[in-house]
C-alpha positions, 0 to 999 in steps of 0.5 A, spaced: 128 573 669 131 570 675 139 569 674 144 565 679 151 566 676 157 562 678 163 563 674 169 558 673 175 561 671 181 556 670 187 561 668 193 558 664 198 560 670 193 556 675 194 550 671 201 550 669 202 551 677 198 545 678 202 541 673 209 544 676 213 539 680 215 540 688 219 545 690 217 550 684 221 546 679 218 547 672 213 542 669 215 536 665 215 538 657 210 535 653 213 530 649 214 532 641 212 527 636 215 520 635 220 522 630 223 528 633 224 524 640 229 518 636 235 517 641 241 521 637 247 517 635 253 517 640 257 521 636 252 526 636 251 527 643 258 530 644 256 535 639 249 537 642 253 538 649 254 545 651 261 548 651 264 548 658 261 554 662 256 555 657 249 555 661 244 550 658 238 553 654 232 552 659 227 547 657 220 550 655 215 548 660 208 545 658 203 550 655 196 549 656 190 553 654 192 553 646 185 550 645 182 557 644 180 563 649 174 567 650 167 566 654 162 560 654 155 561 657 151 555 660 144 556 661 141 550 666 135 550 671 136 553 677 136 546 681 142 544 677 146 550 677 151 548 683 151 541 680 153 544 673 158 549 676 162 543 679 161 539 673 164 544 669 170 545 674 171 538 673 171 538 666 176 544 666 181 541 670 181 535 666 182 538 659 187 544 660 187 545 653 181 549 654 183 553 660 183 559 656 175 559 656 171 563 662 165 559 663 159 562 667 153 558 669 146 561 669 139 559 672 135 559 666 129 554 666 128 549 660 121 552 659 124 559 658 131 557 654 128 556 648 124 563 648 130 567 650 134 563 644 129 565 639 128 572 641 136 573 641 140 568 638 146 572 639 145 574 646 143 567 648 147 562 651 153 558 648 150 551 651 143 551 654 138 545 656 131 545 653 125 541 653 124 537 647 118 540 644 122 546 643 127 543 638 124 544 631 123 552 633 130 552 635 133 549 629 128 553 625 131 559 628 138 557 627 140 556 635 142 549 634 149 546 631 148 539 629 152 534 634 159 534 633 160 529 628 166 526 632 162 523 637 155 523 633 155 515 633 157 515 640 152 519 642 147 515 638 149 508 641 150 511 649 143 514 649 136 510 649 132 510 643 127 515 645 131 521 647 135 520 640 128 521 637 127 527 641 134 530 639 133 529 632 130 533 626 129 530 619 136 526 619 140 530 623 142 530 631 141 537 634 142 536 641 145 531 646 140 527 650 140 529 658 135 526 661 129 521 660 125 522 666 118 525 664 112 521 662 107 517 665 107 509 667 103 505 673 104 505 680 100 500 684 099 496 690 101 489 689 097 486 694 091 489 690 093 488 683 096 481 681 098 482 674 099 489 671 100 488 664 093 488 662 088 494 663 082 489 664 086 485 669 087 491 673 080 494 673 078 487 675 083 486 681 081 493 683 073 492 683 074 486 687 078 489 692 073 495 692 079 500 690 080 505 685 084 506 679 086 513 677 087 516 670 086 523 667 082 521 661 080 529 660 087 531 659 090 531 652 097 529 655 094 522 658 089 521 653 094 520 647 096 513 651 090 510 648 090 514 641 097 513 640 097 506 642 091 504 637 096 507 632 093 514 631 097 520 629 096 527 632 102 532 631 104 539 628 109 542 623 111 549 624 114 554 620 121 558 622 117 563 626 114 557 630 107 558 627 103 552 626 103 550 618 100 543 618 096 538 622 097 531 622 091 528 625 088 521 624 083 520 630 077 520 625 079 512 624 078 505 626 084 506 630 081 512 633 074 509 634 078 503 638 081 508 642 075 512 644 071 505 646 077 503 650 076 510 654 069 509 655 070 502 657 075 505 663 070 510 665 064 505 666 068 501 671 066 502 678 073 502 680 075 508 675 076 515 678 079 521 674 085 524 676 093 523 676 095 526 682 097 521 687 097 526 693 089 527 691 088 520 690 083 516 695 083 508 697 087 507 691 089 501 688 093 503 682 094 510 678 097 513 672 102 518 674 109 520 673 116 520 677 114 527 681 109 523 685 114 517 687 115 519 694 108 520 695 106 513 692 111 509 696 108 513 702 101 511 700 103 503 698 108 502 703 111 495 703 106 494 697 109 499 693 110 497 685 111 500 679 110 498 671 109 500 664 102 502 662 098 496 661 095 493 654 088 495 652 083 491 648 079 494 642 072 491 639 075 485 636 079 483 642 086 485 639 091 488 645 094 494 644 100 497 648 098 504 651 103 509 649 103 516 650 107 522 650 114 522 653 119 528 655 126 529 655 131 534 657 136 536 651 143 540 651 144 544 645 150 548 643 149 554 639 153 555 632 159 559 633 163 563 629 170 561 631 172 553 630 176 553 637 170 556 641 165 551 638 170 545 639 170 547 646 163 548 647 162 541 644 167 538 648 163 541 654 156 539 652 158 532 651 161 531 658 155 534 661 151 529 657 155 523 658 154 517 663 158 520 669 155 526 669 148 523 668 149 518 674 152 524 678 146 528 676 141 523 678 144 522 685 144 529 687 138 531 684 134 525 682 134 527 674 133 520 670 138 518 665 138 517 658 144 514 658 144 507 657 149 505 662 147 510 667 140 507 667 143 500 668 147 502 674 145 499 681 143 506 683 138 507 678 135 500 677 133 500 684 129 506 683 122 502 681 119 509 678 125 510 673 125 503 671 118 503 669 118 509 666 124 507 662 120 501 659 114 505 658 118 510 654 120 505 649 113 505 647 112 513 647 112 519 643 116 525 644 112 531 645 112 536 640 109 543 639 101 543 640 097 549 640 094 551 646 087 550 644 089 543 643 089 542 651 082 545 652 079 541 646 082 534 649 079 536 656 072 537 652 073 530 649 074 527 656 069 531 659 064 528 654 065 521 656 065 523 664 058 526 663 055 520 659 055 524 653 059 519 649 058 512 652 057 505 651 050 506 648 053 511 643 053 508 636 059 507 632 056 513 627 055 518 633 062 516 636 066 517 629 062 524 628 065 526 635 072 524 633 071 527 626 069 534 630 075 533 634 080 532 628 077 538 624 078 542 630 085 540 631 086 541 623 083 548 624 089 550 628 094 550 623 090 553 618 
């Protein structure tokens, strides 16, 4: 595993020197408690004054680093190692009580962090970023401490609802939200699509203009936009070892039938093209894609570049359903500690790294979308059309949990059966329901 390490050591002596006055004078002593600083009576002052020729006792200089000492290891993605190191340095400078801790920042990606932590919790990082779909495994492995109760309400109120859900297991918040920037939404050419709010409207506009509408319906990630939007469930529960123990699947239902018919209707539009990569799209009027393709979308659409949340779709009874789907979030976890002082330092540092100031700075430096509500409302982030559309869409999305690898292959097969006409508008409801039942039974078998 590649590791890039930056160590940041702010020794007590260094901090003390920064606090000292000009010319090497001792730093101003910290103020004692109020009851100890009351002005002495006049008659007492004489008694307190040193005798003639007696040197006045030197006052103690301010002390720092009394918040504990030791080493704190931080794991983040390689792209933000340098950024995180600078933020840690700022935190330490602003919090001299923690000067006794040496903080190292190492490059371990969100996709690897959970596996490494579960393999050896003791040897793992004290603070680490991870993808939200790993949180259940990490909690089961005892690799996550709950969020500091002193800032619990603040964390919940400062971050968007989707990220808080992603960081929650049961009724406990186990991580500090770091980003809300992984999901999909609509890019479109506003000279072609006049109203992006409904799928029927988008398809009609694209067909009239001879343009293509792209969505990857043979993907288990994108398919959920229809199934979850219609009200279906597809989720898994795991044991302490990460084994799948239960599948909650309701695709073989009226809701699943409505979703499947909507997918078939989309596939039969002459504007439809299967895909989700803007760089591979041709003659495109609209596409369901993610923030990673925002630069390409801006280049393709030029002055007509626009973004929106996913549209609604109609079921057979004419009822509108808001497209949903998976949402992805980066979280920052703190490992349980045996020393209270170190846990306090880790919690304080994690809260800072996941706070408004750091999230906004991280967006400006590397483009990661904030989960912090105030950061999202900043002029810089709001001017980012892609992130604004995604933020709106994530209100309707479900944080992606853990799924068996075979689920993704099975979903591709379901989508392909639509693309090749095996399932079509000519299929009976019984045939469609049979396909959904087979899909559901297979999904459930992965947890048996």
